[in-house]
Every structure is written in structure tokens, then in C-alpha cells.
N, C-alpha and C positions, 0 to 999 in steps of 0.2 A: 427180655422179650426176644423170641426167636422167630424172626419174620423171614419167610423164604421167598426167593425170586425164581421164576421159571427160567431155565436155560434149555431151550429146545423142548422136547416132550418128556425127557426122562431124568434131567439133571436139575437139582435145586441147590442154591447156595445156602449155607448154614445161617448167614445173616445178610441183610441188605445194607444195614448201617452198623458199623462197629464203633462204639463210643469208647473214649479213653478209659473209663472205668472197667471195660470188658477186657482190656489188654493186660497181660502178665509182663512184669519187668524182670529182666534177668540182670542182676548187678554182678558184673565180672570185674576182675582187676583193671580198673581204669576205664571200663566200658559199661555203659547203660544200654541194654539191648531190648527192643520191643519188636515182636513179629506183628506187623499191622494186618497182614492178610496172607494166607497160603492155603495149602491143601486142607488144613484143619477147618478152613472156612468154606470149603467146597470148591476152591479154584484148582484147575488142572494145569494151566499154562502160565501161571503168574505167582510170584511171591514178592512181598514188599516188607522190608525191614526198616526200622528207624534206630540209629545208634548215635550216642553221644560219647565221644572219646575225650577223656581229660587231657590237659596239656602233658605231652610226653608219653601218653599211652599209645599202644599199638595192637592191632589184631595179631593173632598168631600167624606165622607163614602158613598159607593154605592155597587150595585151588577148589574150584567149583566145576561141576559137570555141565554147566550151562553158562550162557552169556550173563554178564552183570553190568548194570548201569548204576553208578553212584552219583548222586546229586549232593553237593556240598551246600548247606544252607548258611553256615557260619563257621568261623574258625579257619585254620589253615592246616593243610595236610600234605603228605607225600605218599605217592604210590611207588612202591619198590617192585619192579617187574622186569624180567629179562635182563637183569644186570644194570638197569637204568633207574634213575630217580625222576619221577614226574611230580612237580609241585603244583598245587592247586589251592584255590581259596573260594570264598563265597560265590555262589551262582555258577561254579564250574560243574561240568558234567564229565565224569571219568568213565571210560569204556574199558571193560575187561573181558577179553575173549575166554571161551570155555577151556578148562584144563590147563591154564597157564598159572604156575605158582606166583603168588603175589602177597604183599603185606601192606597195610595202610597204617600210617603214623599220623598222630596229631602233633604238629610241630610249632604251633603258635602259643601265645601266652593265654589264650582263651580256649575253652572247650570247642571241639569240632563237632558240629551237628550235621548229620547226613542221612539220606534215605538211599537205600539199596533196592534195586528192582531186578528180579531174576525171571528168566523165561521158562519157568517151570513152577508147578505148585509145590513140589517137594525138592528142595535143594539138597544135593549131596555135597558135603564138604570133606576134603581130604587134607590132612596135615603134611608136613614136609617129609614124613616117613611113609607116605601114601596109605596110612591107616585112616579109615573113615572117622571123622570127628562128629560126636553127638552134639547137636546144638541144644541150647546155647552153650558156647564154649565155657 
């Protein structure tokens, strides 16, 4: 069911409630990715992703054109950014500035589950070679 919600006088969201069965799952090497909400749902200034990284898995080295907030729900991770390693665990909030190359690793014995929030409806992602990466990776 496609229920719209008024946003001002001219914008409508594609859905007011997005249920799990409406989400597509992208299974990447060691990563299960779901886009929970983004421009495809009518959002202009927000994207929300959910990812589960298997133990030892990592995102590819990349950067975004916008700020990113990662909330770790379970497992243990490392953010590699600016030549430093930042360790984090459950309930940690990881802040990543725009256009800064980074990589996230799952380093514990259990899968790492996290939610990533971006300050745009359409996240542009670039690899270490500065080529635009088409999501999901």
C-alpha cells in the first residue's frame, strides 16, 4: 500500500511507513545492506541504511559527499580514517565528515550491526580511485 504524507504543499513521501517486507536486501561479500529510507522514498535531506558486517568483513575504502553518522547496535568495529584507527562497540556513535576517505571493519567474533544516517536523500559514494561507486557495492 502506498500511503502519502503531505510535506508542505507540493511534496509527498512515497510511503509513511516502510515495513521490512518492502525492503530490498543486497548481499555483498560479508555485508548485508538494506536502504531503509532515501530519495527513492521521497526524502530530500536524509538517507538511512542498515548494514550487518560479518566478523572480519569490511566496507570498501570510500568517501561520501555528505556527513555520515553510524550507530553501532551490536558487535565491534573499527573506523580507519585519516591514518588513525578508531575502535567502537555497541551503542557507540561514529561521526564521519564529508569527503573524508574511510573504511569500516567488523573486528569482533560476532557480526556488527549498524545504522548509517546521511544528510542527503541521494548519497554519492566515491572509491579510493575517486570513481563514483554505484550502490549497493
